[in-house]
N, C-alpha and C positions, 0 to 999 in steps of 0.2 A: 865699878859696874854695879848697878842696882839689880837686886833680885826681882824677877818678874812677880813673885809672890807678894812683893811690897808695893805693887803698882796696880791701880784700878783705872780702867778706861772709862771716860765719861763723855757721852755724846749729848750736846745741847740741841734739843729739837723742839723747843717751846716757843720759838719766835713767831710773832705775827707776820705773815708773809703778805702784807698789803700790796707790795709792788708786783709780786708774782701771781697773786690771786688764788694761791693754793698753798698747801703745806709743803715746804721745800724738801723735807726729808723723803717725800714720796714721789718727787720728780724722777723720771726715768732716763737713764743713760745706758745705752746698749742693753736693754731689757732688764736692768737692775735699778732699784730705787737708790737715790743718793745715800740714804742712811746705811744701806748695805755696804757701800764703799768705805764708810767710816768704820763700821764693824770689822770689815776685812783688814783694814790697815792697823787697827788697834789689837786685834785678836792675838797675833804672835808675841805681843810685847807685854800683855797684862794678865793678871790672874782672874779678873772679873770685869764685866762691862755693865754700866748703868746708863739708861737713857733718861734724860730729864725732859718730860713733856706731860702736859695735862691731857693729851690726846690718847685715848685707849686704843686707837688703831695701831699704835706702835707695839702693842702686845703680841701681834702676829710674828714678831721676830724672836719671841721666846727669850727675851732678855729682861732683867729686872728694870722696871720703869718706876720712877718716882715723880711726884709733882712738886712744883715750886712751893716751898714753905710759905713764902711771901708772894702773893699773887700780883701779876701785872707790874713787876719791878725789873723786868729785863734780865740780861745775862748776869748781872751781879747777883740777883736772887737765885738764878739757876745754878750758878757756880757755888754759891753758899749752900744751897740745898743739897747739891751733889757731894760736896766736901763733908757735910754733916752726915750724910748717909754712908760715905766711904769708910771702910775699915782699914785702909792702908795709909801710910805716911805720904806716899807719892801718888799723884793722880794726873793722868794724861787727859787733857781737856780739848775737845774738838767740836766745832759746830757741825751740824749735819749737812751744810750746804757747800762742802769742799770735796766734790766727788773724785778729784784727781790726786788726792792726798795719798802718800805712800808710807809703808812701814819704815822705810829707810829714813825719811825726813823725821818721823816721830822718834826713831832710835837716836837721832842726833840730840834731841832734847834730853833724853835719858843719859846719854854719854856725857853731857855737860852739867849734870846735877852735881851739887856740892852742898856742904854744910851751911854755907853762908847765905845763899839766895833762897827766897820763898817761891819765886816764879822764874822759870826758864822759858822764854818765848822766842818765836821766830821773828825776824825782821827782814824787810826788803825795801830798798830805796829809802831808808830812814823811817819807814813806817813799821811800827811794831804790830804783832799779831797775837793778841791775848787769847784768841780762840783757837790757836794752835800752840799749846803751851803745857808745860809740866808744873803743876801746883802742889805745894806741900799742904797737908791737911790743916795745919795751923792758920792758913790764910782765912779760913772760915771765920775766925774771931774778928779779924780786921774788917772783912766784908759785912759781917753782921752789925758791927758797930756803925759802919757807914750807912747801911740800910736803915738803922734806927734814926739816923740823922736825915733820912730821905734822900741820900746820895745814891743815884742809880746809874751814874756814868761809869762805864767799865774802865776807861783810861784813868780816871781819877782814882778809882778803887785800886787798880794795879799799881799806880804810882805811890800808894801808901804802903807798899810792900818793898822788900829788897828784890830787885829784878835784874836778871841777866838776859841780854839779847844775843841771839845766835843769828848771824847774817847768812842769808841764803845764797848759795851759788846761783849764777844766772840761769843755769839749766834746771834749777829746782823751782823757780818762780811760778811756772805754769801749774805746778802741782799744788800750789796753795791758793789758787784762784777761788774765791767764793762767789756764789750765784745769787744775785738779788733781783735781777731783771731778766726779761725775755732775751734781751740782747746778750747779756752775759751767759745765759743758758746756751744760746747758739754758739758763742765763742768756745765754751767748754766742750760742746759736741764736736766742734772742729778740731780742738786740741786733742781730744781723745782719739780721733781718727789719724792724727799725725804720727 
C-alpha cells in the first residue's frame, strides 16, 4: 500500500476545448464545476494537488497551478510539466473533464502500483485511459525525450513506458466518461441523476 505522502494529485486542465466552446474545467454539474469533482476525488488519496493550466482563473480553487513548460504540445507536455513539478514518486493524473470520477476508482490505481511498471492506467472495452492513471515521476524523462523529437501523441508516449492496465468493472465505466461535446455533457448530466 502506497503512503499518501508519496502521491501527488495532478489535474490536467490545459486542453483547448474547441468542441465545447468553453474551458471544460468550469462546466457546471449540479452547481459544481467539473474541476471540483476532480479535486474532491483526488483529495483523500494524495498529499498535494497541482492543476496544470495556463488559465489563471483556476487560481480561485486555492491549489498550486503550474503552466506547461512546453507550450501547445498537448497532454504529453502537461504530464511532463506536472511530473517535473511534483516532489513525490507517484502521481495520480486526471483530466478535468471526468466529473463522475470517484476516489474508489483512483484507489484501485494505487492498489495495483508495483516496482516494475511506470504507469498504471484504467482500461475499458480494450481502450486504455492514460488520463486516469498513476504515473511514476521518472516518466518525465521519457516524455521529455519524446517532446524533444516533437512527439506529442499521448498513446505513443505512454507506450514508451512500462504500463499495466486495470480493467474496469461494468458498473464503473460511467464514472470514467469524459466530456468533449455538448451531447456528452447532457449524457453526464443524465448519468449523475441516475
